[in-house]
N, C-alpha and C positions, 0 to 999 in steps of 0.2 A: 190614345195618349202615347207619345214617343217614349222610347227607353230612356232618353236623356232627361225628359221632363219627369218621369217616374223617379229616376235616380235623384234628381235635384230636390224634389219635394220630400222624399223620405229622408235624404241626407240632412236637409234643413231642420227637420224635426229633431233628429238625433243630435245635431250640432248644438241647438239651443237647450234641449232638455238636459243634456249632460254638462253644458256650460253652467246651468243652475246647480247641478250636482257638484260641480267643481267649486262653487261658492258655499253651498250648504254643508256638504260632507266634511271637508277639512276644517272649516272655520266656525260652524255654528256652535260647537262645544266651547270653543275659545270665546265666542260672543257671550255665551251663557256664563262662563267663568268671569268674564269682564263685567257682567251684570251682578256678580256677587253670589252666584249659586254654588253650593258645595257639590262634590262629586256625585253623591247618590241622587240629588235632585236633578243634576245634569243628566244622569242616566235615565231617570224617569221621563224627563222631557224628550230626550233623544229616542226613547223606546216607543213613543206615541205612534210614530210612522210605522215601524215594524208591527206593532199590535194591530193597527188598522189594516195592514196588509194581510193579516190572518183571515179576516172576514170580508172586508169591503170589496176586493177584486173579484171574489167569487160571486157576490151579489151583482156587480156590474156585468160580469161575464155571463151569468145566467140570464140577466135581462137582455143583453145583446144577442145571445143565441136564441132565446125564446121569441123575441119580437123582431129578430133580424135588423137591429137598430144600432149596430156598432158605430156607424158614422155620427149619428145625432147624439149618442151618449158621450162619445169621447169629445165632441165639440162642446157639449154642455159642461163637462168636467173641466175642460181647459179654460172656458170662459169664466167660471165662477172662482176658480182657485186664486188668481191674482188679487181679487177683491178681498177675499178672506185673509190672505197673507199680508195685505196692507195694514192689518191690525197691529203688526209688529211696530209700526211707526208710533203707536200710542204708548209704547213701553209698559205693557201690563206687568203686574207682579207674577209670582209663581202660579197662583190659581188661575188668573186671567190668561196667562201664557199657555198653561196646560189646556184650558178650554179652547183657545184659539187653534192650537196645534191639532186637537181632536177634530174640530170642524174642518180645518185645512186638509187633514189626512182622509176624511170621508170622501173627498172629491179627488185629490191628487193621487192617492194610492191606486185608484182604478185605471188611471190613464195609460201607463206604459204597457201593462198586459194586453189591453185592447189594441193598441197600436202594434205591438209585437205580433199578435195573432193576424192582424190585417197585413202586416209586412210579409210574414211568412207565406200567406195565401197569395199575395201579389207576386212574390218572387218564386212561387211554387217550390218553396223549401230549399232553394239553391243557396247553400251556406256560403259558397264563395262570393256570390253577389251580396249576400247579407253582410259578410265581413267588410267588404269595401264601403258599404253604406254606413255600417256601425262605427267604422273608424273615424267618421266625422264627429261622432259623439266624443270620442277620445280627444280629438283636436280641440273641440269646444271646452272640454274639461281642462286640458293643459293651459290654454290661453287664460282662462279665468283663474285657475289656481295659482299660476305664476304671477299674473297681474295683481291678484288679490294679496299675495305676500308683500309686494312692494307697496300697494295701496294702504294696507292695514298697518304696516310699519310706519308709514308716513302720517296717517291721519287717525289711526285707531280702528279697532275692529267693530266699533259701534256703527259705522256706516254700512256694515253688512246688510242690515235690514233693507236699505234702499236698493242695494245691488240685487238682493233676492227678488224684490217686487218687479224690478225692470226685467230681469231674466225670465220670470214667469210670464210676463206680458208678451215677450218675444216668442216664448214657447207656444203660448196660446195662439198667436198669429199663424204659426206654422201648422198647427193642428187643423185650422180651417182650410189650409191649402192642400191637405193630404188627399190622395185619390179616393174616390168613393168605392165601397165594396160592391163588386159586380159578380160575386160568386152566385151560383145557381141555388135557388131554394131547395132543390131536390137532393143536394149533397147531404146524405145522412149516414150516420154510423149506428148500426144496431147496438142495442144495449144501453148502458148508462155509465155515469162516472164510477159508480160502485163496481160495476162489472169490469171496467178497465183496471181499477185498483186491485181487483182480485187476481189479475193476471200474474203469473210467476215473475218475480223480480221487480215489479213496479214499486211496491211498498219499500223495498230495500233501496231502490234508486232515490225515491223521495226522502227517505230517512237520511241518506247521504247528503242530499241538497240541504236538508235542515241542519245537520251537524256542521256543514261547511260554513253556513251563515252564523252559527253559534261561535265558530272559531274566529270569524272575521269581526265579530261585534266589538271586542276591545280595540281593534285597529280602527274601525269606522268611527268609534266614539272618542277614544282617548289618545290616539296616536299623536295628534298635534299637541295636546297638553303634555304628553310624555316627553316630546322633544323640547317644548318650551321649558319644562322643569329641568331638562338636561343642559340648558343653556343655548339652544339654537334660536336664531332669529326667525321671524315669520317669513322673511324672504327665503331663508334656507329651507324652512318647512315647505314652502310653496314649491321649490325646485325638487325636493325629495318626492313630494306627491306627483309632480309632473314627470319625474323620471320613470315612475311606475307606469304611468299612462303612455309615455313614449314607447316603452317596451310593449305595452298592449297594442299600440298602433302597428308596430312591426309584426306582431303576432297576427293581427287581422289581415295584414297584407299577404302573409303566408298561409292564411287559413284554408284556402282551396286545396293547396298541396297537402296540408296537415290532414284535412278531412279525407282526402283520397288515399293517403298512405296508412292511416290508423283508424281503427274502429272507434266509435263513440265511447265504448266501455274502456278502451285502453287510454284514451285521452283523459277521461275522468279520473282513472287511477293515478295517472301522472300528475294531475292537478292536486290531488290530495297529498301526494308525496312532497311536491314542492311546497305546499302550505305548511307541512310539519317543519321543514327546514327553515322556511321564511320566518315563522313566528318565533322559533328559537333564536335566530339571529337578531331579531328585533329585541327580544327579551334580554339577551346578555351581551349585545354588541352596540348598545346605544351610545357608548363613548367614542365609537369610531364611525366617522362619516362614510368610510369605505365599506364597512360591514353593512351599514344601513342602505347604501347604494346598491349593493349586491342583493339585499333582501327586497328592495323596491323593484329591481329587474325581474324578480320572480312573480311580480304582479301580473305579468303577461300570461302566466299559466294559472295562477290561483284565482284571478278574476276573468281575464279575457277569454282564454280557452275554456275555462269552466262554464262561463255564462253561455258561450256559443254552443258548447256541447249540451248544456242543460236545456236550452231553448230547442235545439234540434231533436234531442231525445224526447222531450215533451210533445213536440209536433208529430213525431213518429208514433208515439203511443196513443195520443188523442187525435182522432181524425174527424172529418166531416163537421157536423154541427156541434161537436164537443170541443172544438179547438179553442174558442175563446175561454171556455171554462177550464180547459186543460192548462193554458198559459196562466190563468188566474190562480189555479191550484199550485202551480210551480212557484208563483210569486208569493202566495199566502203561506204555504207550508215551509218554503225555503226562506225567502227574504223576510216574510212576515213573522211566523212563529219562531224561526231560528234567530232572526235578528232581534226580536223582542226579548225572548228568554236570555239570549246571549248578552244583550245590552244591560238588562237588569242585573244579571249575574256579574257582569263586568264592573258595574258600579259598586256592588257589594265587595267584590274581590279587590278593587282598586283601593277602597278605603281601609281594608283589613289586611291585605297581603302586599300591596304595592304593585308598581307597574311590571317589574320583571317576572314575578310569579304569575301575574294575570296573563301575560303573553305566553308564558309556559303552558298555562292551562289551555290557551288557544291551540297550541301544538297537540295537546292531548285530544281535544275535540276533533281536530283534523285527522288524527290517527284513528279515532273511533269511526269517522266518516269513511276512511279508507277500508277498514275492516268490514263495515256494513255493506258498502257497495261491492267490494271484492267478493264477498260471500254470495251476493245476489247475481253476479255476472253469468255464471253458468246457466241460469234460468231466464236471463234477460236478452232477448234477441230483437 
């Protein structure tokens, strides 16, 4: 396979996968609000995905490593997901929607960690190349989040369910075009997941990933609602989301130089510091579009650089046949457990404290992540 073909196939997956994220992440909570659900029920429904990511990616990762079947598993997950998501078109009530999201997440939550593990293996962990491929995901996100703002202002957010199904189908097609795993069966790492976790600094690193997702949960769940309540149009909301991802694209373009100049530990510390400032700006600067714009530019560090450094650190710690499970663990304990606990806590805080104090608590969680990882750095090499 030529380098150009490899680049195109991997980039196509990230393009459509994060195009879906650009529809689901910013607008699904607004869709639920439009359906008449109150904040805590919205939080419960939005927490289903993160809860599933606590357990499900580890199962699919174990299965892929145990039977060396990453390709067939990720194709199965990608094929089934759009059919399950099509149940949105039936407009189920709270209980039915909860059940649908649970089944959906059983398949969807395992897909990205498997593809990430395969991508890092194919690229031999070259983060500069990964950054250029991953930026296509950012482009897909921007196009959909901006177009969605105009679309939903014009026809209503109810059409989101159709957009979601179409984007999932397109993502599924790209999964079937991904290169097959050609790594040798003999590549093994002695020890177990437990042995890796007992290495100095690893638990602190994972705890930092967990707390960073707790900090982001109010943003991922209620940011669009926060802006609507402050008087912003969906078009404006779409552009604010897009601004953050544009900054992320610039970050990915400079990622090779960033990785050469700074150690992973230093990048992670910087990401936590930016997160503290960003969430305080959102909390108390919602009345100023300029302040919100500055906060969104920090998305380059709090998500883009953080995710790249997190994937790279996980790939460095978990090697050989533990890599699929390592990336699954990164997804489950960080985006899964952190996202789930953070989302449920955000729903409770939103109803009882309001948006400004909820985002202030996000800054506190980011500070806790900084302290946790900073204390583990001398032992993490």
